[in-house]
Every structure is written in structure tokens, then in C-alpha cells.
DOGU-737074 format. One line per 5 residues: their letters; for each residue x negated, y, z negated of C-alpha. Coordinates in nm, 3 decimals. Each point is the difference from the previous one (the first is absolute). Example, Ala and Ser with C-alpha at 12.3 -4.5 7.8 and 13.67 -1.06 7.14 Angstrom:
<vexnus>
AS = -1.230 -0.450 -0.780 | -0.137 0.344 0.066 $
</vexnus>
This chain:
<vexnus>
XXXXX = 0.026 -0.004 -0.018 | -0.152 0.351 0.114 | -0.091 0.224 -0.265 | 0.255 0.275 0.143 | 0.275 -0.245 -0.050 $
XXXXX = -0.108 -0.074 -0.307 | 0.032 0.375 -0.095 | 0.326 0.021 0.147 | 0.143 -0.263 -0.225 | -0.149 0.168 -0.300 $
XXXXX = 0.172 0.292 0.088 | 0.333 -0.133 0.043 | 0.107 -0.062 -0.361 | -0.105 0.350 -0.063 | 0.231 0.142 0.267 $
XXXXX = 0.310 -0.222 -0.148 | -0.095 0.145 -0.350 | 0.010 0.358 0.127 | 0.310 -0.038 0.236 | 0.182 -0.107 -0.333 $
XXXXX = -0.162 0.321 -0.243 | 0.160 0.203 0.273 | 0.350 -0.152 -0.004 | -0.016 -0.003 -0.395 | -0.104 0.402 0.027 $
XXXXX = 0.284 0.037 0.219 | 0.235 -0.167 -0.186 | -0.089 0.193 -0.322 | 0.019 0.307 0.160 | 0.364 -0.080 0.150 $
XXXXX = 0.102 -0.098 -0.360 | -0.167 0.329 -0.129 | 0.187 0.204 0.238 | 0.299 -0.195 -0.049 | 0.019 0.071 -0.382 $
XXXXX = -0.136 0.375 0.047 | 0.300 0.049 0.218 | 0.275 -0.154 -0.248 | -0.145 0.229 -0.272 | 0.054 0.295 0.223 $
XXXXX = 0.361 -0.114 0.072 | 0.088 -0.057 -0.360 | -0.157 0.320 -0.087 | 0.193 0.169 0.256 | 0.330 -0.154 -0.074 $
XXXXX = -0.049 0.054 -0.358 | -0.038 0.370 0.066 | 0.276 0.038 0.258 | 0.286 -0.186 -0.222 | 0.163 0.129 -0.291 $
XXXXX = -0.052 -0.157 -0.349 | 0.249 -0.288 -0.053 | 0.054 -0.224 -0.294 | -0.189 -0.320 0.095 | 0.207 -0.208 -0.243 $
XXXXX = 0.353 -0.033 -0.096 | 0.209 -0.124 -0.314 | 0.332 -0.179 -0.061 | 0.179 -0.193 -0.265 | 0.121 -0.323 0.020 $
XXXXX = 0.346 0.003 0.035 | 0.304 -0.250 -0.040 | 0.296 0.001 0.231 | 0.136 -0.185 0.296 | -0.204 -0.083 0.304 $
XXXXX = 0.084 -0.139 0.326 | -0.204 -0.130 0.300 | 0.110 0.051 0.325 | -0.068 -0.101 0.389 | 0.010 0.284 0.256 $
XXXXX = 0.096 -0.024 0.376 | 0.149 0.198 0.288 | 0.203 -0.022 0.315 | 0.299 0.146 0.173 | 0.392 -0.064 -0.159 $
XXXXX = 0.242 -0.194 0.198 | 0.371 -0.066 -0.052 | 0.071 -0.301 -0.180 | 0.335 -0.062 0.179 | 0.043 0.111 0.385 $
XXXXX = 0.203 -0.238 0.207 | -0.040 0.009 0.372 | 0.322 0.047 0.220 | 0.012 -0.248 0.282 | 0.231 0.031 0.293 $
XXXXX = 0.236 -0.336 0.018 | 0.131 0.064 0.369 | -0.092 0.095 0.301 | 0.121 0.361 0.114 | -0.101 0.340 0.116 $
XXXXX = -0.057 0.287 -0.279 | 0.248 0.262 0.047 | 0.046 0.194 -0.325 | -0.315 0.007 -0.262 | 0.172 0.193 -0.305 $
XXXXX = -0.263 -0.006 -0.226 | -0.363 0.152 -0.016 | -0.305 -0.087 -0.243 | 0.029 0.103 -0.356 | 0.420 0.020 0.003 $
XXXXX = 0.150 -0.142 -0.285 | 0.279 -0.291 0.068 | 0.205 -0.200 -0.202 | 0.084 -0.381 0.088 | 0.219 -0.011 0.286 $
XXXXX = -0.098 0.317 0.149 | -0.001 -0.037 0.384 | -0.326 0.070 0.125 | 0.025 -0.054 0.348 | 0.213 -0.127 0.279 $
XXXXX = -0.074 -0.230 0.299 | 0.206 -0.102 0.273 | -0.016 -0.334 0.227 | 0.266 -0.017 0.324 | -0.018 -0.369 -0.014 $
XXXXX = 0.119 -0.055 -0.335 | 0.294 0.230 0.076 | 0.086 -0.199 0.318 | -0.032 -0.327 -0.188 | 0.228 0.096 -0.278 $
XXXXX = 0.268 0.152 0.298 | -0.032 -0.380 0.169 | 0.049 -0.140 -0.333 | 0.305 0.183 -0.106 | 0.174 -0.080 0.329 $
XXXXX = -0.094 -0.375 -0.032 | 0.182 0.002 -0.334 | 0.286 0.196 0.135 | 0.011 -0.249 0.284 | -0.020 -0.291 -0.246 $
XXXXX = 0.265 0.138 -0.211 | 0.243 0.022 0.290 | -0.077 -0.352 0.095 | 0.093 -0.158 -0.361 | 0.340 0.216 -0.012 $
XXXXX = 0.082 -0.112 0.382 | -0.067 -0.378 -0.074 | 0.346 -0.187 -0.038 | 0.076 -0.359 -0.023 | -0.062 -0.189 0.308 $
XXXXX = -0.236 0.264 0.136 | -0.356 -0.155 0.119 | -0.327 0.183 0.025 | -0.168 -0.087 0.338 | -0.306 0.220 -0.031 $
XXXXX = -0.262 0.132 -0.214 | -0.095 0.377 0.051 | -0.339 0.159 -0.068 | 0.101 0.173 -0.299 | -0.257 0.276 0.086 $
XXXXX = -0.236 0.119 0.284 | -0.323 -0.089 0.071 | -0.212 -0.265 0.127 | 0.020 -0.387 -0.035 | -0.274 -0.125 -0.157 $
XXXXX = 0.096 -0.360 -0.115 | 0.274 -0.241 0.104 | 0.061 -0.302 -0.202 | 0.297 -0.146 0.119 | 0.102 -0.220 0.339 $
XXXXX = 0.298 -0.114 0.161 | 0.143 -0.288 -0.155 | -0.139 0.118 -0.360 | 0.248 0.027 -0.288 | -0.036 0.389 -0.094 $
XXXXX = 0.032 -0.039 -0.375 | -0.272 -0.290 -0.011 | -0.242 0.254 0.178 | 0.108 0.256 -0.216 | -0.083 -0.182 -0.317 $
XXXXX = -0.331 -0.135 0.187 | -0.140 0.331 0.117 | 0.168 0.266 -0.176 | 0.119 0.137 0.343 | 0.130 -0.077 0.313 $
XXXXX = -0.236 0.267 0.163 | -0.230 0.258 -0.110 | 0.039 0.394 0.137 | -0.276 0.230 -0.064 | 0.160 0.353 -0.019 $
XXXXX = -0.307 0.164 0.127 | -0.100 -0.269 0.256 | -0.344 -0.048 -0.173 | -0.182 -0.270 -0.201 | -0.235 0.010 -0.286 $
XXXXX = -0.296 -0.180 -0.198 | -0.049 -0.017 -0.369 | -0.357 -0.035 -0.123 | -0.110 -0.081 -0.368 | -0.359 0.052 -0.125 $
XXXXX = -0.142 -0.344 -0.133 | -0.240 0.202 -0.210 | -0.107 0.345 0.001 | 0.200 0.301 0.194 | 0.110 -0.004 0.371 $
XXXXX = -0.252 0.159 0.225 | 0.279 0.216 0.156 | 0.108 0.357 -0.003 | 0.401 0.138 0.084 | 0.055 0.059 0.374 $
XXXXX = -0.337 -0.199 0.097 | 0.040 -0.169 0.330 | -0.051 -0.401 -0.032 | 0.037 -0.247 0.236 | 0.191 -0.349 -0.076 $
XXXXX = -0.087 -0.285 0.186 | 0.202 -0.335 -0.031 | 0.129 -0.278 0.253 | 0.170 0.127 0.299 | -0.063 0.373 -0.162 $
XXXXX = -0.246 0.275 0.012 | 0.136 0.344 -0.097 | -0.068 0.362 -0.137 | 0.113 0.047 -0.352 | 0.015 0.272 -0.275 $
XXXXX = -0.078 -0.010 -0.362 | 0.332 0.122 -0.145 | 0.006 -0.076 -0.392 | -0.286 -0.047 -0.239 | 0.129 -0.106 -0.298 $
XXXXX = -0.178 -0.133 -0.360 | -0.294 0.186 0.044 | -0.050 -0.118 0.358 | 0.038 -0.363 -0.098 | 0.267 -0.026 0.249 $
XXXXX = 0.073 0.159 0.319 | 0.255 0.011 0.280 | -0.042 0.001 0.370 | 0.218 0.092 0.277 | -0.025 -0.114 0.318 $
XXXXX = 0.040 0.330 0.226 | 0.032 -0.188 0.336 | 0.415 -0.039 0.094 | -0.039 -0.303 0.250 | -0.135 -0.319 -0.188 $
XXXXX = 0.023 -0.350 0.139 | 0.278 -0.097 -0.200 | 0.198 -0.100 0.271 | -0.197 -0.249 0.204 | -0.027 -0.385 0.021 $
XXXXX = -0.325 -0.096 -0.161 | 0.047 -0.372 -0.025 | 0.204 -0.063 0.323 | 0.281 -0.106 -0.164 | 0.232 0.241 0.223 $
XXXXX = 0.079 0.209 -0.272 | -0.160 0.313 -0.150 | -0.221 -0.053 -0.302 | -0.006 0.230 -0.316 | -0.343 0.118 -0.103 $
XXXXX = 0.096 0.115 -0.388 | -0.214 -0.167 -0.218 | -0.302 -0.011 0.207 | -0.322 0.055 -0.198 | -0.185 0.308 0.148 $
XXXXX = -0.334 0.140 -0.096 | 0.024 0.367 -0.029 | -0.366 0.147 0.091 | -0.109 0.396 -0.046 | -0.135 0.213 0.270 $
XXXXX = -0.348 -0.162 -0.009 | 0.151 -0.336 0.062 | -0.041 -0.136 -0.345 | 0.257 -0.227 -0.163 | 0.157 0.167 -0.303 $
XXXXX = 0.263 -0.266 -0.085 | 0.291 -0.221 0.112 | 0.378 -0.013 -0.018 | 0.297 -0.106 0.180 | 0.175 0.136 0.263 $
XXXXX = 0.363 0.161 -0.131 | 0.285 0.169 0.101 | -0.014 0.384 -0.085 | 0.318 0.158 -0.140 | 0.177 -0.353 0.049 $
XXXXX = 0.389 -0.005 0.018 | 0.145 -0.400 -0.017 | 0.285 -0.113 0.199 | 0.214 -0.227 -0.205 | 0.298 -0.244 0.118 $
XXXXX = 0.154 -0.233 -0.247 | 0.237 -0.240 0.196 | 0.055 -0.153 0.319 | -0.239 -0.204 0.221 | -0.249 0.218 0.262 $
XXXXX = 0.152 -0.037 0.326 | -0.250 0.248 0.178 | -0.288 0.244 -0.075 | 0.040 0.352 0.181 | -0.297 0.124 -0.191 $
XXXXX = -0.343 0.016 0.161 | -0.314 0.007 -0.194 | -0.158 0.345 0.048 | 0.293 0.148 0.165 | 0.167 0.295 -0.150 $
XXXXX = 0.340 0.013 -0.131 | 0.279 0.262 -0.093 | 0.206 0.016 -0.282 | 0.281 -0.257 0.030 | -0.131 -0.144 0.294 $
XXXXX = 0.062 -0.391 0.037 | -0.274 -0.219 -0.105 | 0.183 -0.314 -0.082 | 0.293 -0.207 0.134 | 0.195 -0.217 -0.256 $
XXXXX = 0.258 -0.259 0.016 | 0.244 -0.213 -0.279 | -0.054 0.308 -0.251 | 0.230 -0.044 -0.319 | 0.160 0.310 -0.113 $
XXXXX = -0.133 -0.033 -0.347 | -0.361 -0.016 0.135 | 0.066 0.308 0.234 | 0.068 0.197 -0.282 | -0.248 -0.113 -0.230 $
XXXXX = -0.242 0.052 0.281 | 0.131 0.374 0.049 | -0.011 0.064 -0.368 | -0.383 -0.116 -0.009 | -0.103 0.168 0.300 $
XXXXX = 0.159 0.312 -0.174 | -0.174 -0.063 -0.341 | -0.328 -0.004 0.230 | 0.065 0.307 0.154 | 0.077 0.135 -0.284 $
XXXXX = -0.327 -0.097 -0.172 | -0.181 0.143 0.323 | 0.185 0.322 -0.029 | -0.061 0.023 -0.362 | -0.405 -0.021 0.072 $
XXXXX = 0.025 0.228 0.271 | 0.149 0.280 -0.233 | -0.274 -0.078 -0.254 | -0.244 0.056 0.259 | 0.161 0.320 0.115 $
XXXXX = -0.011 0.144 -0.374 | -0.397 -0.110 -0.024 | 0.017 0.282 0.233 | 0.060 0.245 -0.300 | -0.332 0.043 -0.200 $
XXXXX = 0.103 0.080 -0.337 | -0.220 0.063 -0.332 | -0.050 -0.319 -0.210 | -0.071 0.162 -0.300 | 0.004 0.382 -0.191 $
XXXXX = -0.308 0.158 0.080 | -0.192 0.248 0.226 | -0.082 -0.073 0.405 | -0.363 -0.073 -0.051 | -0.089 -0.055 0.384 $
XXXXX = 0.196 -0.049 0.357 | -0.173 -0.174 0.255 | 0.261 0.057 0.272 | 0.148 0.272 0.215 | 0.362 0.032 0.159 $
XXXXX = -0.052 -0.118 0.352 | -0.207 -0.301 -0.112 | 0.096 -0.350 0.132 | -0.006 -0.211 -0.356 | -0.019 -0.405 -0.006 $
XXXXX = 0.122 -0.165 -0.314 | -0.261 -0.006 -0.239 | -0.164 0.306 0.097 | -0.114 0.217 -0.285 | 0.213 0.319 -0.050 $
XXXXX = -0.166 0.157 -0.325 | -0.012 -0.019 -0.366 | 0.203 0.095 -0.297 | -0.226 0.132 -0.344 | 0.217 -0.157 -0.262 $
XXXXX = -0.060 0.164 -0.333 | -0.292 0.174 -0.121 | -0.188 -0.341 -0.126 | -0.327 0.039 0.111 | -0.322 -0.249 0.035 $
XXXXX = -0.365 0.079 -0.011 | -0.280 -0.252 0.108 | -0.338 0.058 -0.122 | -0.342 -0.202 0.010 | -0.120 -0.112 -0.326 $
XXXXX = -0.375 -0.132 -0.014 | -0.033 -0.358 -0.092 | -0.199 0.066 -0.331 | 0.329 0.192 -0.140 | 0.299 -0.200 0.192 $
XXXXX = -0.023 -0.256 -0.280 | 0.114 0.213 -0.263 | 0.286 0.107 0.230 | 0.330 -0.172 -0.077 | 0.388 0.019 0.173 $
XXXXX = 0.190 0.240 -0.242 | -0.281 0.227 -0.131 | 0.091 0.355 -0.028 | -0.119 0.251 0.263 | 0.006 0.365 0.048 $
XXXXX = 0.011 0.145 0.327 | -0.139 0.324 0.099 | 0.043 0.168 0.375 | -0.263 0.201 0.129 | 0.274 0.267 0.156 $
XXXXX = 0.201 0.014 -0.340 | -0.285 0.084 -0.232 | 0.276 0.041 -0.318 | 0.152 -0.367 0.089 | -0.068 -0.281 -0.215 $
XXXXX = 0.223 -0.292 0.070 | 0.040 -0.329 -0.206 | -0.022 -0.298 0.196 | -0.138 -0.405 -0.038 | -0.152 -0.242 0.176 $
XXXXX = 0.208 -0.188 0.253 | -0.217 -0.250 0.179 | -0.396 -0.098 -0.020 | -0.123 -0.123 0.357 | -0.155 -0.384 -0.068 $
XXXXX = -0.236 0.084 0.281 | -0.299 0.249 -0.001 | -0.139 0.196 0.293 | -0.373 0.010 0.009 | -0.196 0.301 0.148 $
XXXXX = -0.383 0.088 -0.057 | -0.020 -0.261 -0.280 | 0.285 0.141 -0.175 | 0.336 -0.210 -0.044 | 0.298 0.192 -0.091 $
XXXXX = 0.354 -0.114 -0.048 | 0.347 0.188 0.095 | 0.213 0.084 -0.320 | 0.342 0.122 0.094 | 0.131 0.227 -0.251 $
XXXXX = 0.385 0.129 0.004 | 0.132 0.339 -0.152 | 0.347 0.159 0.016 | -0.064 0.364 0.178 | 0.354 0.102 -0.093 $
XXXXX = -0.019 0.389 -0.017 | -0.355 0.030 0.032 | -0.052 0.118 0.361 | -0.223 -0.312 0.079 | 0.062 -0.124 0.337 $
XXXXX = -0.141 -0.284 0.241 | -0.372 0.015 0.113 | -0.088 0.230 -0.279 | -0.361 -0.027 -0.125 | -0.015 -0.121 -0.360 $
XXXXX = -0.193 -0.144 -0.277 | 0.111 -0.317 -0.243 | -0.168 -0.042 -0.328 | 0.106 -0.338 -0.139 | -0.024 -0.030 -0.372 $
XXXXX = -0.153 -0.350 -0.044 | -0.091 0.045 -0.401 | 0.087 0.151 -0.263 | -0.038 0.055 -0.415 | 0.141 0.202 -0.278 $
XXXXX = -0.215 0.130 -0.281 | -0.328 -0.147 0.099 | -0.330 0.235 -0.025 | -0.158 0.139 0.317 | -0.316 0.241 0.069 $
XXXXX = -0.092 0.167 0.363 | -0.168 -0.241 0.241 | -0.295 0.224 0.008 | -0.083 -0.084 -0.371 | -0.113 -0.361 0.073 $
XXXXX = -0.358 -0.081 0.039 | -0.119 -0.297 0.074 | -0.321 -0.209 -0.149 | -0.123 -0.353 0.065 | 0.334 -0.117 0.090 $
XXXXX = 0.169 0.157 -0.298 | 0.228 0.343 -0.015 | -0.075 0.254 -0.254 | 0.158 0.371 -0.059 | -0.207 0.275 -0.203 $
XXXXX = 0.166 0.113 -0.285 | -0.034 0.340 -0.175 | -0.061 -0.152 -0.398 | -0.340 0.194 -0.068 | -0.259 -0.257 0.227 $
XXXXX = -0.292 0.103 0.098 | 0.007 -0.145 0.349 | 0.067 0.263 0.232 | 0.220 -0.045 0.301 | -0.267 0.054 0.282 $
XXXXX = -0.200 -0.250 -0.139 | 0.311 -0.237 -0.041 | 0.075 0.056 0.380 | -0.351 -0.063 0.085 | 0.010 -0.358 -0.182 $
XXXXX = 0.326 -0.061 0.153 | -0.180 0.039 0.327 | -0.335 -0.147 -0.052 | 0.116 -0.278 -0.254 | 0.227 -0.170 0.219 $
XXXXX = -0.300 -0.005 0.285 | -0.235 -0.135 -0.219 | 0.222 -0.265 -0.142 | 0.078 -0.133 0.349 | -0.364 0.036 0.126 $
XXXXX = -0.160 -0.170 -0.338 | 0.250 -0.307 0.011 | -0.163 -0.292 0.177 | -0.372 0.097 -0.027 | -0.286 -0.290 -0.025 $
XXXXX = -0.066 0.013 -0.371 | -0.059 -0.205 -0.265 | 0.276 -0.303 0.049 | -0.136 0.048 0.355 | -0.320 -0.106 -0.086 $
XXXXX = 0.127 -0.283 -0.190 | 0.222 -0.134 0.311 | -0.330 -0.027 0.194 | -0.175 -0.319 0.081 | -0.200 -0.121 -0.288 $
XXXXX = -0.052 -0.340 -0.184 | 0.304 -0.186 0.134 | -0.098 0.129 0.344 | -0.331 -0.121 0.027 | 0.109 -0.351 -0.185 $
XXXXX = 0.223 -0.017 0.289 | -0.284 0.059 0.275 | -0.047 -0.320 0.228 | -0.328 -0.170 -0.072 | -0.103 0.192 -0.296 $
XXXXX = -0.050 -0.196 -0.302 | 0.161 0.028 -0.332 | -0.295 0.081 -0.236 | -0.059 0.235 -0.318 | -0.201 0.207 0.208 $
XXXXX = 0.246 0.111 0.246 | 0.233 0.061 -0.287 | -0.255 0.229 -0.142 | -0.056 0.167 0.328 | 0.394 0.064 0.036 $
XXXXX = 0.040 0.144 -0.339 | -0.323 0.234 0.050 | 0.142 0.113 0.372 | 0.332 0.113 -0.159 | -0.176 0.163 -0.233 $
XXXXX = -0.165 0.214 0.250 | 0.297 0.085 0.208 | 0.190 0.072 -0.320 | -0.266 0.277 -0.083 | -0.026 0.094 0.346 $
XXXXX = 0.399 0.053 -0.004 | -0.013 0.198 -0.313 | -0.280 0.227 0.150 | 0.226 0.085 0.295 | 0.289 0.066 -0.185 $
XXXXX = -0.188 0.240 -0.242 | -0.133 0.169 0.338 | 0.373 0.049 0.121 | 0.097 0.164 -0.320 | -0.265 0.257 0.032 $
XXXXX = 0.059 0.056 0.328 | 0.405 0.021 -0.073 | -0.105 0.280 -0.254 | -0.239 0.214 0.177 | 0.264 -0.017 0.301 $
XXXXX = 0.290 0.116 -0.260 | -0.231 0.264 -0.160 | -0.095 0.123 0.362 | 0.365 0.016 0.103 | 0.091 0.195 -0.309 $
XXXXX = -0.294 0.242 0.045 | 0.143 0.054 0.367 | 0.342 0.098 -0.089 | -0.147 0.215 -0.293 | -0.223 0.204 0.289 $
XXXXX = 0.276 0.020 0.237 | 0.249 0.121 -0.216 | -0.240 0.237 -0.178 | 0.175 0.317 -0.099 | 0.344 -0.131 0.112 $
XXXXX = 0.266 0.057 -0.260 | 0.115 -0.326 -0.121 | 0.001 0.062 -0.358 | 0.366 -0.083 -0.074 | -0.057 -0.352 0.131 $
XXXXX = -0.326 -0.025 -0.172 | 0.114 0.127 -0.358 | 0.355 -0.184 -0.021 | 0.000 -0.297 -0.187 | 0.202 -0.306 -0.137 $
XXXXX = -0.073 -0.351 -0.018 | 0.086 -0.269 0.288 | 0.279 -0.208 -0.105 | 0.088 -0.336 0.148 | 0.354 -0.045 0.125 $
XXXXX = 0.262 -0.251 0.161 | 0.199 0.125 0.227 | 0.340 -0.095 0.182 | 0.223 0.149 0.266 | -0.157 0.266 0.205 $
XXXXX = 0.124 0.267 0.252 | -0.184 0.260 0.213 | 0.031 0.276 -0.312 | -0.023 -0.238 -0.330 | -0.117 -0.322 -0.109 $
XXXXX = 0.170 -0.186 -0.328 | -0.236 -0.063 -0.269 | 0.113 -0.369 -0.140 | -0.277 0.043 -0.306 | -0.296 0.208 -0.139 $
XXXXX = 0.174 0.352 -0.052 | 0.276 0.152 -0.212 | 0.257 0.262 0.078 | -0.113 0.344 -0.016 | -0.363 -0.089 0.076 $
XXXXX = -0.212 0.254 0.169 | -0.177 -0.143 0.297 | -0.276 0.158 0.215 | -0.080 -0.051 0.381 | -0.137 0.183 0.276 $
XXXXX = 0.204 0.265 0.199 | -0.018 0.086 0.378 | -0.362 0.003 0.133 | -0.120 0.292 0.204 | -0.172 -0.108 0.302 $
XXXXX = -0.365 0.096 -0.143 | 0.046 -0.226 -0.310 | 0.061 -0.309 0.201 | -0.329 0.035 0.230 | -0.234 -0.196 -0.203 $
XXXXX = 0.248 -0.281 -0.060 | 0.045 -0.048 0.380 | -0.363 0.006 0.058 | -0.033 -0.245 -0.291 | 0.307 -0.232 0.111 $
XXXXX = 0.174 0.083 -0.330 | 0.318 0.118 -0.079 | 0.256 -0.017 -0.287 | 0.226 -0.287 -0.007 | 0.358 0.084 -0.065 $
XXX = 0.365 -0.092 0.061 | 0.229 0.038 0.313 | 0.064 0.340 0.135 $
</vexnus>
């Protein structure tokens, strides 16, 4: 190796040492600058801040204490029933506005529907005709025909030539079925969940021998049932599909209903829309005049009968009249449903339609605010919700009404919480009576739930609590010699020292180190007396070394505490802390109970009337050193 390389290697450690010395000097300079800057800041703050009292005192009081849980939200009406249209029609007369007071039964709006009016007129004529037939029937007369009771389209024919009319009626419930609006329908029921459909949505109905366009006209039971009307007038109901020489019916055919995207939303049987039964109860069918799928007029002949006894004829007419009367009653009820009335006393809260709108059955008309019972839903933290129970008293305050405080109670607690940002909260629903308070739905409000209460307990301000080594103390003004400032510093540093000192290697740790037994268990080592002596000597040496190390640690801690104290005194040199330094008393250990934002219950350790001392609100400058050193007085919740 050359001499130059050797010298270079010898100089390398020196360069490393110089490098670290420079870094150390820089750190010392920065630390000194920080300390001088902190002192200048504290002195400046002390010079610009008026002298304030740095401690406070209070008596131990006896009285009632409550613990509460807070939350905010918006008010909502407890009872606000929706108004749904129960018939199809055009809204021609809207008689109320939002905010109007209404009574139960008041007319809110009126709709019109010409089809319903025409159906009622036809049924009334049918009843008059049947009444005339019943009145004009005499002994020996015969009914040789069965007429259509109403105009429409023939959608089903059950009787054929040679059948006994009474047997067909008992088996099928009618000789034929007429649709008064000449349309068909499909009814769907969701197997689970809701049907993915909307009112007035266009769909496609597909089945055996049928492919037609339809419209959703009804959605009931929370969108789990739907009615689709087939809009096409020409349907293949009069075709001979099986080749037996007669037209076949497609009623009862199972059809798929698909949305505009071609997705199947459900299945249902094809049915007659607005059906009217054609009945007969006596005689033999000799000829069928009705044609499947054809239109018929009222009183148009559909069947011919022979050998119809008079008693059966009269009974048939009476049953026809009963059926027509039932149809008329239902049609009149539909016309009455065109008038929308208030279901309860209240105030109109919303209107979702306007005059001139075409409305279908199930459309939302609006809502009525019934009574003045209100709800308020607040989010409660998972740590607090365990104390909340249904029925607990609540105080409601309204942001917009500063002088209003309303009593209520806990009505409902959500069983499942919502997590956001690592915090889980539970919705708690509060209920209250807002009568005469001016509270309206949608106002911002705060709910305060009283989760616990006690009478005749001792309590002190939460700021008076000090924690040292996991024990709770307060300073009592009883002539003791401990200053309040020293007590506060002890509460800060004592807790930290306790946490750092636990678990450090000491005598017990040394005793647990491998010793005699470990030597005995080593493989291949003979168990001799010399080995035992060596183990004891090694154990003694280790114990002495550990004791020496502990002594050095204790001396270092003492030096650190002294340095911290001197730095603090230097930083606050000339700053007025006379009050905190000279106020003296005794630290008393206490047991605490219930605690709220302001006070804490004292279970033991103090007596009523005792005077306690505690640090008051600190100025920013007096907190500077604690911020630098990582300290701070521990107290209760604020």
C-alpha cells in the first residue's frame, strides 16, 4: 500500500469527527436561538397582556347534577300523511294552496273523467232495461236471446251451442266477458323487493300469440304490485290458433313484461280490463251470435236460448240486475274518487300537481301536516349512545328561536351505526310537541338528552382535577405549603415520569437473566460444583452492573429535572406569576363519579364547603414552555 493511501485512510476518521462536531455545533446554535426566541416572545406577551389572575377558587357544592348528550339536526313533522289520487282523470279544479288550514273532509281538488261518466250512463240504462224486462215478464213468456248489458269489446266466450246456460254460468261465472274500454291488462307482483317500474312508463308485453305495447297505470303497496294496460286495440283474440274451426281466447296467457331496455321486470296473466260479465241462468244455447274480439253495443244479441222456463228467466234477469247494480256502484265510487278530500285536520304542507295535469291512480297529490308533533334526528357518538335509552327526557332548542326551549323525549335509537372517518355514530330520533312555539318543519335544532341525574351530590368544577400516577387530586385551601404552580407541574411531569419509569430494567430484570439454571441446562456442559460457583459469580457481577446502571439513570434524571426547572425560571424571568407561585394548599386525593362539561361529582375525599384552588384560564404566553416541553395540565372535559 502506498504512503499516500495510508495517510488518506488515517485522515478519514478525523474528517468524520469534524463533520459530526459541525452538526453538533449547529444543533446547539439552533437550540439556543429557539430558547432566546421563546424568552423574547414570553417577555413581549407579558408586557402586552394585562395582569390577570392565574388561579381561581371555588367551594365544594351540594346539589343536583345531570349528565347530557348533545346533537344537532333539522326538525320534521311527526305526522304528515301523503295524498294519493285514487282514480284516473284530469285535474280541473285545485282549491287549496300550501299553508292553507283544512278540516277533515274538506274538498282539496276535483278531477274529471269522461269515460267514467259514460260508463255510469250505460249502466244506468242497462238497469232501466232490466227493470222493464222483469216487470214485463208474464207467465208463459220465453226469453229467446241473451243481450249485451253494456257496450264494449267481447274478450271471452265460454258458452257454445248445445251447452246448458246455467251449467256454463256456474262453471265460468259468465257466458261471456265484455271489456267496457276494449283493452286488456297484466298484473305483476314482485317476488322480493320492489318492481323496477314507474307510473306511465312504456313497456312491452310478450306472450303466446301476443306482442303488444303497454303502459304502467298503477303502482301499489310500495311499488311491489303494478298494473299494465295494453294500449293496442287490435289483439289476436278472434283467431283460430289450434285449428279447431273456432276462435281461441288468449285470456289467462302468461306474459313477460319488459322495459324499454329489453329487461324482464316480471310476469303475469293476461286479463280483461274493466270487465262486464254476460250471464244467463236457464235454457239451452242454440246459437252464439257474439264474436270473440268484436265490438258490441248495449242490448245487442249475443246468445240464443231454447226451452227457458219462466222462473229461471226471471231469476236470470234479477241476477243480471244485481251484477249491473254492482258495476254501477263501483263506477260511482270511482267518480267519487275524482274528488280529493282532506284525510285529517291540518295544514297543507305540499302540492305536487297543477290544474290541467293528467293524473293516474296512485299519483302523489301532496301532503297534510297533521298536528304539531315534531321529530328531531341527531347523530350520537358510539361512546355516548350506550347511555341513551328510549323515554329519556330531552330539551330541544331552535337556532331561529333563541328564547324557545321545548321538552321532549327519546323516541327511537337506530340499531345500526354509520361509520365515517373512523368515527361511528347512531341516529337517535327525538320527539316533542311544538304547539304554540313557532317551530316549523326543517328548522335547525339542538337536542340535549339527559342520560343521568342525581340529587344532593357534591361537585366541583372539572378544571380543578389534577391527575398524578393514575390518581385524581384537587388542591384544597387548608393552609398547606404546596403551591398551586408546583402542584400543576407535578401533575404534568409526575404522570409522565410514572409512565416512563415502569418496565425499565432493574433488579428484578437482572434476577430473570440467565444464571445458574441456564448454565445447568446448556447441552454438553457437565454439572459440576465449579460450574455452580461460576454461575453465582456471574450473577453477582451482573447485579452489580445493573445497580450501577440504575444509579447513573437516576443521576441523569435528576440533572434533567434540574435543567428543565432552571430553563423554565430563565424563560419566565421578570414575568408576573406571583399569584400562581404564592397560592398554597394541600393536594387531596378524591374519588369522582358523574361528570358533564362543567362539573364533576366528588364521591369521597372532600366535604361540603371546602375551598378548592385551581388554575384559571391561562394567557398564551404562560403556555409557551409547556408547549415546548410537551407538557400541559390535565383536567376534565370542556
